[in-house]
C-alpha positions as CSV (number, residue, x, y, z in Angstrom):
1,X,95.9,75.3,109.9
2,X,98.3,72.9,109.5
3,X,98.6,69.6,109.8
4,X,101.5,66.3,108.5
5,X,100.6,63.7,107.3
6,X,97.4,61.8,106.4
7,X,96.2,60.7,109.4
8,X,98.3,61.6,112.2
9,X,96.4,62.2,115.1
10,X,97.6,64.9,117.9
11,X,96.9,64.7,121.1
12,X,97.3,67.4,124.1
13,X,98.9,66.8,127.4
14,X,97.9,69.3,130.3
15,X,99.2,66.7,133.0
16,X,100.0,63.2,133.8
17,X,99.7,62.4,130.4
18,X,102.7,64.9,130.6
19,X,104.9,62.7,132.0
20,X,103.7,59.0,131.5
21,X,101.9,59.0,128.5
22,X,101.6,55.2,127.2
23,X,101.6,55.5,123.8
24,X,104.2,55.4,121.3
25,X,104.6,58.9,119.4
26,X,106.6,60.7,116.5
27,X,107.3,63.8,118.5
28,X,106.9,65.8,121.7
29,X,106.3,69.5,121.2
30,X,105.5,72.3,123.7
31,X,102.1,73.8,122.8
32,X,99.4,75.5,124.5
33,X,95.4,75.5,124.5
34,X,92.9,78.4,124.0
35,X,89.6,78.0,125.5
36,X,90.6,75.8,128.3
37,X,92.9,75.7,131.7
38,X,94.1,73.1,133.8
39,X,92.9,72.6,137.5
40,X,92.6,70.4,139.8
41,X,88.8,70.1,139.4
42,X,87.9,66.1,139.1
43,X,88.0,63.7,142.3
44,X,89.4,60.7,141.6
45,X,88.0,57.6,142.5
46,X,89.9,55.2,140.6
47,X,93.9,56.4,139.4
48,X,94.6,58.5,142.3
49,X,91.5,58.0,144.9
50,X,88.3,55.9,145.8
51,X,84.6,56.9,146.1
52,X,85.5,56.6,149.5
53,X,88.6,58.8,149.6
54,X,87.9,60.4,146.6
55,X,92.0,62.0,145.6
56,X,92.2,65.1,143.4
57,X,93.3,65.5,139.7
58,X,94.2,67.2,136.3
59,X,91.1,68.5,134.4
60,X,90.7,71.2,131.2
61,X,88.0,73.2,132.0
62,X,86.5,76.3,130.7
63,X,88.1,79.3,129.8
64,X,91.6,80.7,129.4
65,X,94.5,79.2,128.4
66,X,96.6,76.2,129.0
67,X,100.1,75.3,127.9
68,X,100.9,71.7,127.7
69,X,102.7,69.1,125.2
70,X,100.7,68.0,121.7
71,X,102.2,64.3,121.2
72,X,102.0,63.6,117.0
73,X,100.8,59.7,117.0
74,X,101.6,57.9,113.5
75,X,98.4,57.5,111.6
76,X,98.8,53.5,112.1
77,X,98.9,53.7,115.8
78,X,95.8,56.0,115.7
79,X,93.4,53.5,116.5
80,X,95.2,52.1,119.4
81,X,95.8,54.6,120.6
82,X,93.0,56.0,120.5
83,X,91.7,52.7,122.6
84,X,94.5,53.4,125.4
85,X,93.0,57.4,126.0
86,X,88.8,56.3,126.2
87,X,90.1,53.3,128.9
88,X,92.6,55.3,130.4
89,X,90.8,58.9,130.4
90,X,87.1,57.9,130.4
91,X,86.3,55.2,132.4
92,X,84.3,57.3,134.1
93,X,82.9,59.5,132.1
94,X,84.1,62.8,133.5
95,X,85.8,63.9,130.6
96,X,84.7,64.7,127.1
97,X,87.1,64.1,124.4
98,X,87.1,66.7,122.4
99,X,89.3,67.9,119.5
100,X,90.4,71.3,119.3
101,X,93.2,73.7,117.7
102,X,96.6,73.9,119.6
103,X,99.2,76.2,119.1
104,X,102.7,74.1,118.8
105,X,105.4,76.6,120.6
106,X,108.9,75.6,119.2
107,X,109.4,78.8,117.4
108,X,107.4,77.6,114.4
109,X,103.9,79.4,113.9
110,X,102.1,76.1,113.6
111,X,98.5,74.9,114.6
112,X,96.9,71.1,114.8
113,X,94.0,70.1,115.6
114,X,94.9,68.3,118.5
115,X,92.6,65.8,121.1
116,X,91.6,66.8,124.6
117,X,89.9,65.7,127.4
118,X,87.9,68.5,128.7
119,X,86.3,68.1,132.1
120,X,82.3,67.7,132.5
121,X,81.7,70.0,135.0
122,X,78.0,68.2,135.5
123,X,79.5,64.7,136.3
124,X,79.7,64.2,140.4
125,X,83.2,64.2,140.0
126,X,83.3,67.4,139.6
127,X,85.0,69.1,141.8
128,X,85.8,72.7,140.6
129,X,86.1,75.6,143.7
130,X,87.4,73.8,146.1
131,X,90.0,76.1,148.4
132,X,93.7,75.0,147.7
133,X,93.4,74.1,152.2
134,X,90.5,71.3,150.9
135,X,92.6,70.2,147.5
136,X,95.3,69.6,150.0
137,X,93.1,67.3,152.2
138,X,91.8,65.3,149.2
139,X,95.7,64.9,147.2
140,X,97.0,63.9,150.9
141,X,94.3,61.1,151.5
142,X,94.0,59.4,147.3
143,X,95.4,56.4,146.2
144,X,94.0,54.9,143.7
145,X,95.2,51.9,140.8
146,X,97.5,54.5,139.6
147,X,99.4,55.3,143.1
148,X,99.3,57.8,145.5
149,X,98.1,61.1,144.8
150,X,100.8,63.3,146.4
151,X,103.1,61.7,143.9
152,X,100.6,63.1,140.6
153,X,100.8,66.1,141.5
154,X,104.1,66.2,142.5
155,X,105.6,64.5,139.2
156,X,103.3,67.0,137.1
157,X,104.4,69.9,139.0
158,X,107.8,68.7,138.0
159,X,108.1,68.4,134.4
160,X,105.8,71.4,134.4
161,X,109.0,73.3,135.7
162,X,110.5,71.5,133.5
163,X,109.0,72.9,130.1
164,X,109.0,76.7,132.3
165,X,105.2,76.2,132.8
166,X,104.6,77.9,136.5
167,X,101.3,77.5,138.4
168,X,100.9,78.6,141.4
169,X,97.7,76.2,142.5
170,X,100.1,73.3,142.0
171,X,103.4,75.0,143.4
172,X,101.5,76.0,146.6
173,X,100.3,72.0,146.8
174,X,103.3,71.0,146.2
175,X,105.5,72.7,148.9
176,X,103.0,71.4,151.5
177,X,103.4,68.0,150.1
């Protein structure tokens, strides 16, 4: 396993972290996480919806693989970055933070350990198994502290396309938004 300077923090982004990072980083590299896949499987009660009209956001659900972005954060910024990410991602505890091996995909075979946010399937906000029509309904109605849910999906799809990442379900949703 390859690591850079002692104490640097790697963070894996697969959704809005790819386009609304919110923290300083030294490098941003395409990456792949094995053992979890990107899914629109989290009811959003705060950022992109409310408990009365939940939106849907992405989670890393078990199984498969996920292409995204790995960010390297300088050791001296690691504590403040972790605090920021915990406030942003763990507000309702639907995600569990974990460190997982991530392969960097820029032509150099390199593996780093990165902070990832995995969905908790036992949480009330877990929305795995919804049909695409049900997902579309929730995305269309969702609006929360961070804005409209359709914007979240469209921005994520736009950035995935820029990285050459295909996801047929998200593309289907984007076409209808």
